[in-house]
C-alpha angles and dihedrals in degrees: 000000000000132000093260107011136058139195088247089065091052096054098037112112130165088202092054091048092049094046097039094244117161103226097178111150117239113243092242091063097050092089088056090057092045090052092051092048095045098045104032119008102044093044089047092050091046090054096042095048095206134080120287119196129217106221093178130005126152114014124191112220093261092052092044090055091046091056095042096250121165117262093244096045117151086223086076089064098041090249098115141058134185110221137196136177091208086221108086145314087258090059090046086053090058089057092046093052094045092052091046093052105033115019136064118253142157095205131015120182134185098209136184088017089298098320087125142356125236116209128176130182118188120190108251093015099071095122099051091092102186110184120194139173117214 
């Protein structure tokens, strides 16, 4: 897949494992994940120089409901990832600001008061750049 990220990271879910949910990504959504990795995640990791963790990537509809995701979540299409440095909110803030200033995105969210960052990149909607704080 990418230099730093894999499909396995995008489908891995403790909630899916615990609840017996098959979170395998449909083949038609794999290009969405590849686009997100190529244009956002790998360049971000290259710049940051330290590991970045995908807390949530692709979610099948059953998993999305189980985690309380919205019905129109870009996670359902493989276009979104929730990221974390696992170091601090300050370090997560560095990622957030870098994405906001230097990388393409459709959505960028500072979620859980900085506990993680949500980023989505939808083909054809790269310049919409909606930023939110939740």
